[in-house]
C-alpha positions in Angstrom: 0.0 0.0 0.0 1.0 3.5 -0.5 2.3 5.4 2.5 0.0 8.3 1.9 -3.0 6.0 2.1 -1.7 4.5 5.3 -1.2 8.0 6.8 -4.8 9.0 5.8 -6.2 5.8 7.3 -4.3 6.4 10.5 -5.5 10.0 10.6 -9.1 9.0 10.0 -8.9 6.2 12.6 -7.5 8.7 15.2 -10.2 11.2 14.4 -12.9 8.5 14.7 -11.5 7.3 18.0 -11.4 10.8 19.4 -14.9 11.5 18.3 -16.1 8.2 19.8 -14.5 8.9 23.1 -16.0 12.4 23.2 -19.4 11.0 22.4 -19.1 8.4 25.1 -18.0 11.0 27.7 -20.8 13.5 26.8 -23.9 12.1 25.1 -23.3 8.4 25.9 -23.4 8.9 29.6 -26.6 10.9 29.4 -28.2 8.2 27.2 -27.2 5.4 29.7 -28.4 7.5 32.6 -31.9 8.0 31.1 -32.0 4.4 29.8 -31.4 3.1 33.4 -33.9 5.5 34.8 -36.7 4.4 32.5 -35.7 0.7 32.9 -36.2 1.1 36.7 -39.5 2.9 36.2 -40.7 0.0 34.0 -39.8 -2.5 36.7 -41.6 -0.5 39.4 -44.7 -0.2 37.2 -44.6 -4.0 36.5 -44.3 -4.7 40.3 -47.2 -2.4 41.1 -49.4 -4.0 38.3 -48.5 -7.5 39.6 -49.3 -6.6 43.2 -52.7 -5.0 42.2 -53.5 -8.1 40.1 -52.7 -10.4 43.0 -54.8 -8.3 45.5 -57.7 -8.3 43.0 -57.6 -12.1 42.6 -57.5 -12.5 46.4 -60.5 -10.2 46.8 -62.4 -12.3 44.2 -61.4 -15.5 45.9 -62.7 -14.3 49.2 -66.1 -13.7 47.6 -66.4 -17.4 46.4 -67.7 -20.3 48.4 -64.8 -22.5 47.2 -61.4 -21.2 46.2 -59.9 -24.4 44.9 -61.2 -27.2 42.7 -60.7 -30.8 43.8 -57.7 -31.3 41.5 -56.1 -28.1 42.8 -56.7 -29.2 46.4 -54.9 -32.5 45.7 -51.9 -30.8 44.1 -51.5 -28.3 46.9 -52.0 -30.9 49.7 -49.4 -33.2 48.2 -47.0 -30.3 47.7 -47.4 -29.1 51.3 -47.0 -32.7 52.6 -43.8 -33.0 50.7 -42.4 -29.7 52.1 -43.3 -30.7 55.6 -41.7 -34.1 55.2 -38.5 -32.6 53.8 -38.4 -30.0 56.7 -39.1 -32.8 59.3 -42.0 -30.8 60.8 
């Protein structure tokens, strides 16, 4: 390759590298900061929705005569027995 082309490539690479570092120091940190903020807000919103859904289902279950079907009772009973057996209670 021609030495002038290598010099130009080296020059462009250095310019690109400097611009990239400047971007990361200035705009990149702001972008990450806001991304993390909105990500946390999404998690909080999800937790609140899940909590409200659980409370709503519990309220509906309290209004019913029977909460579990016969099949659900068997599954839960066997699961609890297994836990009690493993814990030696």
